[in-house]
VEXSE-230814 format. One record per residue (C-alpha): chain; residue in one letter; x, y, z. Coordinates in steps of 0.5 Angstrom, whole numbers, always signed. Layout:
<doros>
<doro kette="A" rest="A" c1="X" c2="Y" c3="Z"/>
...
</doros>
This chain:
<doros>
<doro kette="A" rest="M" c1="-1" c2="+0" c3="+0"/>
<doro kette="A" rest="K" c1="+6" c2="+5" c3="+2"/>
<doro kette="A" rest="E" c1="+9" c2="+3" c3="-5"/>
<doro kette="A" rest="F" c1="+2" c2="+5" c3="-9"/>
<doro kette="A" rest="F" c1="+2" c2="+12" c3="-5"/>
<doro kette="A" rest="A" c1="+9" c2="+13" c3="-6"/>
<doro kette="A" rest="N" c1="+8" c2="+12" c3="-14"/>
<doro kette="A" rest="T" c1="+2" c2="+15" c3="-15"/>
<doro kette="A" rest="F" c1="+2" c2="+21" c3="-11"/>
<doro kette="A" rest="G" c1="+9" c2="+22" c3="-11"/>
<doro kette="A" rest="G" c1="+11" c2="+22" c3="-18"/>
<doro kette="A" rest="L" c1="+11" c2="+30" c3="-19"/>
<doro kette="A" rest="K" c1="+17" c2="+34" c3="-17"/>
<doro kette="A" rest="T" c1="+15" c2="+38" c3="-10"/>
<doro kette="A" rest="E" c1="+17" c2="+45" c3="-13"/>
<doro kette="A" rest="Y" c1="+11" c2="+43" c3="-19"/>
<doro kette="A" rest="L" c1="+6" c2="+41" c3="-13"/>
<doro kette="A" rest="I" c1="+8" c2="+47" c3="-9"/>
<doro kette="A" rest="R" c1="+6" c2="+52" c3="-14"/>
<doro kette="A" rest="Q" c1="+0" c2="+48" c3="-16"/>
<doro kette="A" rest="Y" c1="-3" c2="+47" c3="-9"/>
<doro kette="A" rest="I" c1="-2" c2="+54" c3="-8"/>
<doro kette="A" rest="F" c1="-6" c2="+56" c3="-14"/>
<doro kette="A" rest="G" c1="-11" c2="+51" c3="-12"/>
<doro kette="A" rest="I" c1="-12" c2="+53" c3="-5"/>
<doro kette="A" rest="C" c1="-13" c2="+61" c3="-8"/>
<doro kette="A" rest="L" c1="-18" c2="+58" c3="-13"/>
<doro kette="A" rest="G" c1="-21" c2="+55" c3="-7"/>
<doro kette="A" rest="L" c1="-22" c2="+60" c3="-3"/>
<doro kette="A" rest="F" c1="-25" c2="+65" c3="-8"/>
<doro kette="A" rest="F" c1="-30" c2="+60" c3="-9"/>
<doro kette="A" rest="M" c1="-31" c2="+59" c3="-2"/>
<doro kette="A" rest="Y" c1="-31" c2="+67" c3="-1"/>
<doro kette="A" rest="L" c1="-37" c2="+67" c3="-7"/>
<doro kette="A" rest="K" c1="-41" c2="+62" c3="-4"/>
<doro kette="A" rest="T" c1="-41" c2="+66" c3="+3"/>
<doro kette="A" rest="Q" c1="-41" c2="+73" c3="+0"/>
<doro kette="A" rest="N" c1="-48" c2="+73" c3="+1"/>
<doro kette="A" rest="G" c1="-49" c2="+71" c3="+8"/>
<doro kette="A" rest="N" c1="-50" c2="+64" c3="+6"/>
<doro kette="A" rest="E" c1="-47" c2="+58" c3="+10"/>
<doro kette="A" rest="L" c1="-42" c2="+53" c3="+7"/>
<doro kette="A" rest="D" c1="-45" c2="+47" c3="+8"/>
<doro kette="A" rest="F" c1="-41" c2="+40" c3="+9"/>
<doro kette="A" rest="S" c1="-41" c2="+37" c3="+2"/>
<doro kette="A" rest="T" c1="-39" c2="+44" c3="-2"/>
<doro kette="A" rest="A" c1="-34" c2="+45" c3="+4"/>
<doro kette="A" rest="F" c1="-32" c2="+38" c3="+1"/>
<doro kette="A" rest="M" c1="-32" c2="+38" c3="-6"/>
<doro kette="A" rest="L" c1="-28" c2="+45" c3="-5"/>
<doro kette="A" rest="L" c1="-22" c2="+41" c3="-1"/>
<doro kette="A" rest="I" c1="-23" c2="+35" c3="-6"/>
<doro kette="A" rest="S" c1="-22" c2="+40" c3="-12"/>
<doro kette="A" rest="T" c1="-16" c2="+44" c3="-9"/>
<doro kette="A" rest="L" c1="-12" c2="+37" c3="-6"/>
<doro kette="A" rest="L" c1="-14" c2="+34" c3="-14"/>
<doro kette="A" rest="Y" c1="-12" c2="+40" c3="-17"/>
<doro kette="A" rest="P" c1="-4" c2="+39" c3="-19"/>
<doro kette="A" rest="Y" c1="-6" c2="+33" c3="-22"/>
<doro kette="A" rest="S" c1="-11" c2="+35" c3="-26"/>
<doro kette="A" rest="R" c1="-7" c2="+41" c3="-29"/>
<doro kette="A" rest="F" c1="-1" c2="+36" c3="-30"/>
<doro kette="A" rest="V" c1="-6" c2="+32" c3="-35"/>
<doro kette="A" rest="Y" c1="-8" c2="+38" c3="-38"/>
<doro kette="A" rest="E" c1="-1" c2="+41" c3="-39"/>
<doro kette="A" rest="S" c1="+2" c2="+34" c3="-41"/>
<doro kette="A" rest="A" c1="-4" c2="+34" c3="-47"/>
<doro kette="A" rest="I" c1="-2" c2="+41" c3="-49"/>
<doro kette="A" rest="Q" c1="+5" c2="+39" c3="-49"/>
<doro kette="A" rest="F" c1="+4" c2="+33" c3="-54"/>
<doro kette="A" rest="I" c1="+0" c2="+37" c3="-58"/>
<doro kette="A" rest="L" c1="+4" c2="+43" c3="-59"/>
<doro kette="A" rest="G" c1="+10" c2="+40" c3="-58"/>
<doro kette="A" rest="E" c1="+16" c2="+45" c3="-58"/>
<doro kette="A" rest="N" c1="+13" c2="+50" c3="-61"/>
<doro kette="A" rest="T" c1="+13" c2="+57" c3="-59"/>
<doro kette="A" rest="F" c1="+7" c2="+62" c3="-60"/>
<doro kette="A" rest="F" c1="+7" c2="+69" c3="-59"/>
<doro kette="A" rest="V" c1="+1" c2="+73" c3="-56"/>
<doro kette="A" rest="N" c1="-2" c2="+79" c3="-53"/>
<doro kette="A" rest="G" c1="+0" c2="+78" c3="-46"/>
<doro kette="A" rest="F" c1="-7" c2="+79" c3="-43"/>
<doro kette="A" rest="I" c1="-10" c2="+74" c3="-48"/>
<doro kette="A" rest="M" c1="-5" c2="+69" c3="-45"/>
<doro kette="A" rest="I" c1="-6" c2="+71" c3="-38"/>
<doro kette="A" rest="F" c1="-14" c2="+71" c3="-39"/>
<doro kette="A" rest="V" c1="-13" c2="+64" c3="-43"/>
<doro kette="A" rest="K" c1="-9" c2="+61" c3="-37"/>
<doro kette="A" rest="A" c1="-14" c2="+63" c3="-32"/>
<doro kette="A" rest="I" c1="-19" c2="+60" c3="-36"/>
<doro kette="A" rest="T" c1="-16" c2="+53" c3="-36"/>
<doro kette="A" rest="M" c1="-14" c2="+54" c3="-29"/>
<doro kette="A" rest="F" c1="-21" c2="+55" c3="-27"/>
<doro kette="A" rest="I" c1="-23" c2="+49" c3="-31"/>
<doro kette="A" rest="C" c1="-18" c2="+44" c3="-29"/>
<doro kette="A" rest="W" c1="-19" c2="+46" c3="-22"/>
<doro kette="A" rest="A" c1="-28" c2="+45" c3="-23"/>
<doro kette="A" rest="A" c1="-26" c2="+39" c3="-26"/>
<doro kette="A" rest="A" c1="-20" c2="+36" c3="-22"/>
<doro kette="A" rest="I" c1="-25" c2="+30" c3="-19"/>
<doro kette="A" rest="F" c1="-26" c2="+27" c3="-26"/>
<doro kette="A" rest="I" c1="-19" c2="+29" c3="-29"/>
<doro kette="A" rest="A" c1="-14" c2="+28" c3="-24"/>
<doro kette="A" rest="P" c1="-16" c2="+20" c3="-23"/>
<doro kette="A" rest="I" c1="-13" c2="+20" c3="-31"/>
<doro kette="A" rest="G" c1="-6" c2="+24" c3="-28"/>
<doro kette="A" rest="L" c1="-6" c2="+19" c3="-22"/>
<doro kette="A" rest="A" c1="-7" c2="+13" c3="-26"/>
<doro kette="A" rest="Y" c1="-1" c2="+15" c3="-31"/>
<doro kette="A" rest="L" c1="+3" c2="+17" c3="-25"/>
<doro kette="A" rest="Y" c1="+2" c2="+10" c3="-22"/>
<doro kette="A" rest="F" c1="+4" c2="+6" c3="-28"/>
<doro kette="A" rest="K" c1="+10" c2="+10" c3="-29"/>
<doro kette="A" rest="G" c1="+12" c2="+9" c3="-23"/>
<doro kette="A" rest="N" c1="+11" c2="+2" c3="-24"/>
<doro kette="A" rest="Q" c1="+15" c2="+2" c3="-29"/>
<doro kette="A" rest="T" c1="+21" c2="+6" c3="-26"/>
<doro kette="A" rest="A" c1="+21" c2="+1" c3="-20"/>
<doro kette="A" rest="S" c1="+22" c2="-6" c3="-24"/>
</doros>
């Protein structure tokens, strides 16, 4: 069981995880603020989904970045900075909101990659 967690959740670099968790926490806090802004209470199911999305966000982002790298390769695009930041924010939101669906793909990939490396 220890090997399973090491291969799966330990498959990404620490620097990458820290960076993505910072973004994930910011997104989670933003949506928690939006939910509670009008005096609404944060119910358990919403808090649980915010937590799950935040914890799985780095693995969801890993899947997205891997897919984009596969599609674009080593090509470089020069675009307006505001457009780039806007698109980046939208993709971060999508990866965070859909982390519960996207992250298992990344976790499975990291698990099998870790098993191949260990063999």
